[in-house]
DRENVOMAR-816432 format. One record per residue: residue number from 0; x, z, y of N, C-alpha, C in turn. Coordinates in steps of 0.001 Angstrom, whole numbers. Each point is the difference from the previous one (the first is absolute). Example, Ala and Ser with C-alpha at 12.3 -4.5 7.8 and 13.67 -1.06 7.14 Angstrom:
NODE   nr     n.px     n.pz     n.py    ca.px    ca.pz    ca.py     c.px     c.pz     c.py
NODE    0    13190     7800    -5690     -890        0     1190      900        0     1200
NODE    1     -350     -720     1050      820       60     1190     -770      730     1090
END
This chain:
NODE   nr     n.px     n.pz     n.py    ca.px    ca.pz    ca.py     c.px     c.pz     c.py
NODE    0    62142   166443    83455      801     -428     1148     -776    -1000      851
NODE    1     -692     -938     -648     -770     -982      756    -1075      679      832
NODE    2     -663     1025     -567    -1020      713      751      586      737     1184
NODE    3     1175      586     -176      665      699     1098      283     -960     1146
NODE    4      561    -1161     -330      332     -971     1038    -1259     -561      647
NODE    5    -1045     -217     -780    -1230     -537      563     -606      955     1022
NODE    6      -28     1286     -315     -542      978      933      800       21     1294
NODE    7     1339       49     -129      839       70     1177      -95    -1236      864
NODE    8       75    -1164     -608        0    -1227      785    -1395     -346      531
NODE    9    -1049      519     -643    -1328     -153      574      -71      717     1340
NODE   10      558     1214       33       45      732     1263      792     -757     1050
NODE   11     1117     -618     -392      815     -760      931     -755    -1218      526
NODE   12     -705     -715     -879     -696    -1207      427    -1137      327      956
NODE   13     -718     1106     -262    -1064      411      905      566      415     1349
NODE   14     1196      581       -4      586      494     1233      428    -1119      927
NODE   15      281    -1193     -529      498    -1083      845    -1017     -465     1026
NODE   16    -1283      313     -207    -1036     -399      962     -434     1155      880
NODE   17      636     1144      -96     -476     1184      709      960      585      998
NODE   18     1054     -697      388      906      508     1006     1052      933     -571
NODE   19      776      593      920     1146      824     -394     -438     1225     -784
NODE   20    -1064      667      474     -449     1220     -681     -430     -303    -1435
NODE   21     -734    -1105     -141     -436     -368    -1348     1164     -416     -874
NODE   22      992     -656      623     1186     -388     -751      723     1233     -519
NODE   23      117     1005      864      646     1244     -413     -770      645    -1139
NODE   24    -1338      -56      119     -829      554    -1060      207     -759    -1312
NODE   25      141    -1338      119      238     -803    -1193     1325      326     -644
NODE   26     1046      173      820     1320      370     -533      -77     1359     -678
NODE   27     -735      923      652     -175     1321     -601     -721      -79    -1328
NODE   28     -998     -898      -55     -731     -173    -1256      887     -540    -1100
NODE   29      872     -953      351      936     -536     -978      951     1074     -479
NODE   30      506      805      957      906     1072     -376     -654     1005     -920
NODE   31    -1285      338      298     -714      949     -848     -215     -571    -1396
NODE   32     -309    -1296      -41     -236     -635    -1298     1260      -28     -847
NODE   33     1150      -99      669     1261     -120     -727      707     1338     -193
NODE   34     -574     1074      538      662     1297      -69      332      360    -1448
NODE   35     1265      283     -238      436      381    -1340      135    -1150     -977
NODE   36     -262    -1237      475       17    -1159     -899     1210     -899      219
NODE   37      891      367      930     1125     -885      302      870     -292    -1211
NODE   38      307      992     -865      797     -348    -1196     -704    -1025     -879
NODE   39    -1330      147     -146     -757     -941     -810      102    -1408      572
NODE   40     -133      -99     1337       67    -1312      649     1390     -600     -135
NODE   41     1032      842      189     1371     -491     -142      210     -596    -1380
NODE   42     -376      732    -1053      257     -481    -1358     -896    -1176     -363
NODE   43    -1190      -69      602     -877    -1145     -251      704    -1291      390
NODE   44      576      -30     1204      667    -1217      467     1377     -163     -637
NODE   45      680     1119     -251     1329      -72     -607      -79     -591    -1406
NODE   46     -964      431     -770      -89     -440    -1385     -579    -1398     -146
NODE   47     -696     -467     1016     -474    -1381      -36     1166     -986      -45
NODE   48     1154      415      524     1160     -876       62     1034      317    -1076
NODE   49     -271      997     -838      962      429    -1015     -241     -776    -1286
NODE   50     1075     -407     -634     -125     -687    -1280     1337      -48     -712
NODE   51      -34     -388    -1261     1207      -97     -800      445    -1448     -119
NODE   52     1314     -238      -44      470    -1361     -250     -420     -467    -1377
NODE   53     -354    -1243     -114     -444     -551    -1280     1204     -331     -872
NODE   54        3      551    -1205     1083     -228     -944     -578     -538    -1295
NODE   55      828     -735     -726     -445     -460    -1313      -67     1177     -943
NODE   56     -827     -106    -1039     -191     1105     -929     1301      366     -699
NODE   57      184     1282     -172     1191      533     -659      114     -531    -1423
NODE   58     1177     -476     -359      224     -470    -1367       41     1185     -957
NODE   59     -583     -167    -1157       51     1046    -1013     1421       81     -540
NODE   60      493     1208     -141     1365      169     -479      969      116     1166
NODE   61     1258      -85     -301     1041      198     1008     1061    -1079     -163
NODE   62     -377    -1226      304      918    -1121     -187     1219      145      911
NODE   63     1198     -252     -525     1205      100      825      -83     -954     1184
NODE   64      327      530     1166       48     -826     1196    -1341     -213      670
NODE   65    -1100      482     -590    -1322     -185      600     -114      865     1255
NODE   66     -556     -575     1066     -160      755     1244    -1097     1032     -161
NODE   67      257     1221      486     -976     1083      -44     -363      393     1435
NODE   68    -1161      623      125     -479      402     1314     -429     1458      -22
NODE   69      379      727     1048     -322     1410      143     -808      164     1287
NODE   70    -1146      649     -100     -887      201     1141       69     1453      463
NODE   71      276      202     1296       12     1342      589    -1256      174      841
NODE   72     -760     1041     -303    -1183      377      752      195     1424      512
NODE   73     -637      337     1100      135     1357      507     -212       70     1495
NODE   74      550     1050      592     -186      249     1426     1290     -260      761
NODE   75      171      646     1145     1076     -377      923     1399      194     -575
NODE   76      218     1048     -785     1337      232     -547      348    -1085    -1022
NODE   77     -965     -396     -818      241    -1110     -935      245    -1297      760
NODE   78     -610     -150     1154      192    -1189      837     1381      -19      632
NODE   79      613     1176      180     1341       91      568       69      716     1330
NODE   80    -1094      653      398      -33      694     1290     1090     1065       61
NODE   81      730       17     1098     1046      993      209     1406     -535     -203
NODE   82      137    -1070     -789     1312     -644     -166      142     -996     1144
NODE   83      550      434     1117     -176     -661     1278      660    -1368      127
NODE   84     1076     -246     -709      747    -1236      206      101     -738    -1326
NODE   85     -269    -1297      -92     -486     -837     1096    -1494      180      236
NODE   86     -442     -332     1205    -1395      130      387     -848     -974     -819
NODE   87    -1263      323     -357     -721     1208      375       85     1121    -1029
NODE   88      349     -329    -1249      -46     1082     -986     1280      144     -802
NODE   89     1032     -719      388     1314      246     -552       76        3    -1504
NODE   90     1017      674     -507      200       92    -1443     -571     1322     -495
NODE   91    -1312       30     -135     -643     1146     -618      281       20    -1487
NODE   92     -517     1011     -692      334      121    -1421     -469    -1225     -790
NODE   93    -1122     -580      385     -486    -1174     -722      853    -1228      285
NODE   94      515     -109     1232      893    -1121      320     1351      160     -704
NODE   95      478     1228     -110     1230      254     -760     -213     -348    -1476
NODE   96    -1161      332     -510     -330     -366    -1375       24    -1514     -176
NODE   97     -560     -724      978      -41    -1462      -93     1401     -587     -104
NODE   98      958      569      747     1371     -513      -38      631      229    -1373
NODE   99     -279     1154     -606      639      340    -1265     -585     -800    -1164
NODE  100    -1319     -249       22     -617     -674    -1150       55    -1524      108
NODE  101      378     -511     1162       71    -1461      150      942     -633    -1021
NODE  102     1215      564     -240      872     -589    -1028     -571       79    -1417
NODE  103    -1015      852     -199     -646       94    -1306    -1091    -1054     -167
NODE  104     -175     -856     1006    -1047    -1011      -60    -1367      513      386
NODE  105      -35     1113      755    -1267      610      411     -149     -146     1512
NODE  106    -1124     -560      425     -317     -144     1414    -1012     1074      389
NODE  107      288      713     1094     -890     1063      467     -912     -538     1100
NODE  108    -1283      300     -114    -1000     -359     1008     -567     1311      546
NODE  109      272      282     1266     -430     1271      590    -1289     -219      783
NODE  110    -1095      544     -518    -1300     -114      657     -548     1377      387
NODE  111      915      937      225     -412     1324      473     -609     -113     1390
NODE  112     -858      955      346     -690       -8     1286      183     1345      698
NODE  113      710       18     1140      125     1245      763    -1365      604      312
NODE  114      -36     1342      -12    -1182      811      295     -993       54    -1159
NODE  115      208     -758    -1051     -991      -25    -1073       54     1281     -831
NODE  116    -1098      278     -690      -72     1154     -881     -676     -395    -1309
NODE  117     -293      974     -830     -546     -320    -1323    -1383     -643       84
NODE  118     -801      397      981    -1330     -599      140      110    -1486      335
NODE  119      949     -342      883      212    -1404      352      415     -790    -1227
NODE  120      910      529     -803      484     -744    -1161    -1015      -19    -1135
NODE  121     -840     1015      -79    -1087      -55     -979     -913    -1195      306
NODE  122     -323     -168     1268     -844    -1119      401      733    -1330     -179
NODE  123     1280      -22      376      769    -1244      -40      198     -497    -1428
NODE  124      368      905     -899      212     -433    -1383    -1299     -500     -630
NODE  125    -1107      577      415    -1293     -401     -575     -518    -1300      607
NODE  126      189     -164     1312     -657    -1103      706      922    -1141      425
NODE  127     1307      259       82      902    -1022      536     1045     -469     -999
NODE  128      -92      459    -1237      921     -437    -1043     -793     -431    -1221
NODE  129      345    -1143     -537     -632     -472    -1234     1038      -17    -1110
NODE  130     -470     -209    -1214      929     -138    -1120      927    -1181      211
NODE  131     -527    -1067      588      831    -1176      276     1080      328     1022
NODE  132     -339      829     1007      982      381     1017     1159      770     -612
NODE  133     -299      861     -970     1005      909     -559      686     -537    -1242
NODE  134     -468    -1131     -505      498     -502    -1284     1489     -308       17
NODE  135      563     -339     1152     1387     -422       45     1011     1104      221
NODE  136     -455     1250       79      919     1104      298      400      744    -1270
NODE  137     1297      129     -206      512      735    -1151      -10     1503      233
NODE  138      146      418     1264       11     1422      369     -819      168     1268
NODE  139     -834     1028       38     -737      379     1203      351     1447      314
NODE  140      432      238     1252      301     1349      465     -990      385     1092
NODE  141     -553     1198      -97     -934      525      998      493     1364      447
NODE  142      286      135     1301      550     1249      524     -776      416     1238
NODE  143     -704     1136     -100     -851      466     1092      288     1458      329
NODE  144     -109      309     1275      353     1317      510    -1207      921       68
NODE  145      196     1249     -346    -1035     1005      222     -136      322     1488
NODE  146     1032     -333      772      -85      208     1444    -1109     -826      617
NODE  147     -195    -1217     -505    -1049     -869      537    -1396      434     -427
NODE  148      -71      969     -901    -1297      571     -376     -360     1190      888
NODE  149      955      413      865     -246     1134      876      442     1331     -563
NODE  150      874      -10    -1023      409     1260     -631      673      942      993
NODE  151      857     -543      872      732      859      934     -920      717      977
NODE  152    -1194     -526      199     -956      608      934     -767     1151     -634
NODE  153      163      184    -1309     -737     1034     -724      767     1322       24
NODE  154     -716     1072      245      623     1325      -14     -632      925    -1031
NODE  155    -1205     -326     -441     -706      828     -974      104     -614    -1400
NODE  156      113      818    -1023       98     -522    -1375    -1146     -943     -362
NODE  157    -1208      305      427    -1140     -858     -340      160    -1387      620
NODE  158      545      -57     1217      225    -1292      646     1043     -803     -760
NODE  159     1076      669     -394     1056     -680     -729     -503     -510    -1346
NODE  160     -795      799     -676     -550     -415    -1291     -926    -1195      153
NODE  161     -725      -60     1111     -888    -1133      239      806    -1282      202
NODE  162     1089       87      768      872    -1155      205      625     -429    -1316
NODE  163      467      957     -770      603     -298    -1307     -999     -712     -908
NODE  164    -1214      516      -67    -1034     -601     -846     -303    -1433      440
NODE  165     -154     -204     1292     -326    -1338      511     1141     -976     -232
NODE  166     1223      456      223     1181     -839     -217       68     -466    -1453
NODE  167     -122      951     -930       99     -345    -1415    -1176     -854     -451
NODE  168    -1183      282      501    -1178     -773     -385      133    -1455      430
NODE  169      374     -223     1260      121    -1368      502     1200     -714     -608
NODE  170     1102      725     -177     1177     -626     -604     -273     -367    -1449
NODE  171     -698      872     -719     -323     -305    -1396     -892    -1243      -87
NODE  172     -925     -140      931     -853    -1185       13      834    -1254      228
NODE  173      987       79      906      884    -1148      245      819     -328    -1242
NODE  174      511     1029     -669      794     -199    -1215     -844     -680    -1078
NODE  175    -1218      481     -186     -865     -592    -1017     -291    -1469      312
NODE  176     -250     -290     1271     -295    -1378      392     1213     -895     -174
NODE  177     1165      481      429     1215     -798     -152      290     -271    -1471
NODE  178      -75     1021     -818      313     -168    -1415     -960     -997     -655
NODE  179    -1256       24      416     -979     -922     -579      249    -1441      426
NODE  180      582     -199     1185      174    -1348      542     1402     -564     -218
NODE  181      975      873     -247     1376     -457     -198      142     -675    -1355
NODE  182     1077     -772     -135      342     -569    -1299      224     1148     -982
NODE  183     -440     -126    -1257      120     1102     -964     1420      518     -182
NODE  184     1005     -857      209     1382      428     -215      688      442     1289
NODE  185     -708      -63     1126      601      401     1270      123     1518       73
NODE  186      961      457      781      259     1428      156     -616      503     1300
NODE  187     -538     1227      -57     -595      644     1168      794     1265      314
NODE  188      524       71     1231      857     1107      431     -633      653     1230
NODE  189      -48     1326       15     -504      732     1157     1135      725      698
NODE  190      -14      -32     1331      893      844      774     -625     1370      152
NODE  191      722     1032     -367     -524     1356      155      -23      426     1451
NODE  192     -630     1126      310      -31      487     1387     1397      355      493
NODE  193      160      -74     1299     1308      312      591     -157     1029     1112
NODE  194     1115      560      490      -77     1112      958     -616     -392     1336
NODE  195     -266     1025      776     -525     -146     1356      372     1277      738
NODE  196      539     -124     1204      480     1183      710    -1119      873      552
NODE  197    -1242     -401     -208    -1133      854      367     -573      728    -1212
NODE  198      629     -178    -1164     -469      679    -1204      561     1420      -75
NODE  199     -652      802     -814      431     1366     -276       79      179    -1510
NODE  200      305     1221     -422       37      281    -1438    -1362     -266     -647
NODE  201    -1071      281      725    -1334     -248     -550     -241    -1490     -208
NODE  202      464     -821      933     -124    -1449     -157      849     -483    -1179
NODE  203     1172      614     -172      888     -385    -1095     -689      185    -1347
NODE  204     -792     1038     -154     -710      212    -1252     -939    -1172     -304
NODE  205     -597     -568     1053     -850    -1180     -174      846    -1175     -481
NODE  206     1146     -230      646      881    -1106     -392      398      122    -1471
NODE  207      353     1190     -408      455      205    -1372    -1125     -213    -1008
NODE  208    -1201      452      349    -1136     -232     -904     -310    -1488     -108
NODE  209      103     -701     1126     -268    -1440       -2      998     -728     -890
NODE  210     1279      321      133     1020     -630     -843     -312      222    -1475
NODE  211     -351     1226     -358     -330      292    -1387    -1189     -802     -488
NODE  212    -1003     -167      851    -1172     -771     -390      346    -1473     -172
NODE  213      772     -562      933      363    -1419     -100      765     -279    -1281
NODE  214      866      907     -394      800     -198    -1202     -834       64    -1271
NODE  215    -1211      526      101     -860       98    -1178     -836    -1255     -212
NODE  216        4     -925      944     -839    -1187     -100      672    -1033     -907
NODE  217     -622     -301    -1093      596     -914     -976       28    -1444      493
NODE  218     -808     -326      994      -12    -1365      532     1245     -303      818
NODE  219      749     1041      377     1159     -129      875     1277       42     -838
NODE  220      889     -958      263     1253      -82     -769     1100      903      541
NODE  221      -37      286     1294     1045      843      582     -496      586     1315
NODE  222      409     1238      292     -297      657     1282     1327      320      665
NODE  223      198     -511     1206     1247      228      728      -22     1391      611
NODE  224     1060      756     -212      103     1364      517      700      -31     1358
NODE  225     -780      180     1064      549       43     1353      181     1434      499
NODE  226        2      966     -912      173     1398      385     1323      559     -511
NODE  227      960     -876     -241     1316      440     -435      812      586     1143
NODE  228     1140      624     -301      795      690     1025      619     -918     1046
NODE  229       53    -1315     -260      542     -910     1012     -999     -262     1116
NODE  230    -1258      445     -185    -1048     -199     1003     -713     1296      371
NODE  231     -191      859     -979     -883     1155      145      797     1284      165
NODE  232     -316      751     1054      713     1247      273     -483     1146     -880
NODE  233    -1081     -214     -751     -480     1021     -913    -1237      733      482
NODE  234     -428     -248     1245    -1161      689      554    -1083     -979      456
NODE  235       70    -1215     -542     -953    -1026      407      506     -892     1113
NODE  236     1128      371      598      520     -733     1154     1241     -817     -379
NODE  237      318     -959      884     1191     -828     -202     1262      831      196
NODE  238     1081     -426     -637     1300      578      340      427     -545     1364
NODE  239      963      611      602      453     -428     1318      694    -1354      -69
NODE  240     -217     -797     1050      739    -1247      163     -607    -1223     -640
NODE  241    -1183      118     -631     -555    -1158     -710    -1325     -472      596
NODE  242     -365      503     1193    -1304     -337      550      100     -627     1384
NODE  243     -964     -878      280     -190     -505     1360     -958      914      760
NODE  244    -1014      466     -695     -958      953      550     -493      853    -1162
NODE  245    -1011      813      239     -400      966    -1018     -496     -634    -1293
NODE  246     -509    -1241       72     -596     -602    -1199      731    -1224     -530
NODE  247      925     -560      777      660    -1242     -417     1506      209     -168
NODE  248      566     -505    -1086     1457       53     -158      684     -989      931
NODE  249     1243      284      361      820     -984      703      734     -841    -1046
NODE  250      978     -776      443      677     -885     -959      710      791    -1095
NODE  251      498     1198      346      656      822    -1015    -1031      559     -977
NODE  252    -1179      344      520    -1071      462     -868     -488    -1087     -936
NODE  253     -110    -1230      534     -414    -1113     -850     1037     -273    -1087
NODE  254     1271      129      349     1043     -182    -1010     -127     1048    -1099
NODE  255     -294     1245      412     -167     1066     -986    -1251     -230     -847
NODE  256    -1051     -528      609    -1207     -311     -775      288    -1094    -1016
NODE  257      732    -1018      426      351    -1061     -941      820      553    -1161
NODE  258      929      887      298      831      566    -1056     -790      927     -922
NODE  259    -1218      353      402     -865      809     -864     -631     -835    -1099
NODE  260       38    -1317      154     -585     -875    -1018      915      -89    -1217
NODE  261     -558      216    -1167      690     -295    -1250     -377    -1437     -343
NODE  262      881     -921      272     -339    -1415     -136     -363     -380    -1427
NODE  263      667      557     -960     -318     -354    -1385    -1410      448     -362
NODE  264     -442     1158      538    -1350      478     -276    -1035     -790      785
NODE  265      339     -396     1218     -933     -773      816     -174    -1420     -525
NODE  266     1098     -644     -348      -41    -1410     -371     -219     -225    -1487
NODE  267      273      997     -808     -200     -147    -1435      825    -1134     -577
NODE  268     -604     -896     -770      755    -1087     -653      579    -1016      987
NODE  269     -415       58     1246      506     -944     1004     1297      487      642
NODE  270      395     1236     -325     1224      555      577     1231     -613     -653
NODE  271      961     -350      833     1279     -517     -478     1115      800      663
NODE  272      769      767     -763     1112      751      605      950     -958      698
NODE  273      433      345     1216      926     -884      703     1323     -106     -736
NODE  274      551    -1190      -18     1286     -199     -649     1115      536      893
NODE  275      864      867     -536     1077      540      835      963    -1100      422
NODE  276      407       75     1261      997     -939      506     1389      551     -281
NODE  277      971     -805      259     1382      400     -267      324     1278      765
NODE  278      512      980     -698      366     1254      630    -1070     1073     -103
NODE  279    -1201     -338     -552    -1051      990     -181      -46      439    -1447
NODE  280     -461     1219     -209       23      587    -1348    -1132     -494     -874
NODE  281    -1141     -402      634    -1131     -491     -786     -773     1106     -681
NODE  282      -23     1202      586     -708     1120     -622    -1400      183      569
NODE  283     -585    -1077      500    -1327       60      596    -1032      381    -1063
NODE  284     -881      962      296     -934      504    -1007    -1445     -385      266
NODE  285     -250     -840      986    -1367     -436      257     -675      755     1117
NODE  286      539     1111      454     -566      739     1116      604     -537     1270
NODE  287     -870     -379      969      511     -574     1248      837      993      769
NODE  288      -81     1267     -317      768     1005      715     1263      327     -728
END
């Protein structure tokens, strides 16, 4: 990145002494130097400012009343994109989760990054997270979309297989890094792939293979199934009424995603069934849905 910027800005600096034509040439040189590199530049500056809140190390065991912390990582849907009110990201599935687990003594920290993909998080977990950063989290959730890998743009089986391979390779690297840096007793939860209205039956086969692979990883304590009938029409696409656009759920979609979480499986020993209030049956089974 430094070399790219040096080449471009060298052209700009030389152009300042050569008049309008030279200035135009310098701008053109900068544009040529940066061609195809804008995502790299965006993430370079974005990640320089990204960090985790500092927490004290997680206590061994599960002392009654001890405060717990849950970290959400991922892309725009994990951040809350599409749940329009209140601005800017409303009550997305992760914000709904935060409301439900707060009475259990669990605080949610959402550090998801819109537009991010597995390559970004592979780099971030390796370079921007230390064992000290992660020591205070009892649960870490990572939810990333295959849409951000470009799956919807693929029409040939070989293209789809390449996206699938890259997604799993980078995600597995992130999982390995997180597990190595997290507290030994902390739980690691992955969000499975979710629908997209630009997917087809061929794309769905990729989603299903990915889910099966994620469930085979012993480092992961739980995989959230976002392909249930409350979200998925059965052909890789969303059901009607739950989307803001082809790739993002609306507030109803986020509610359905939240209800896809099995809280007892996600939280493990930190889960506390809600106490029924007067007039309720108390038949809660641990599934948020």
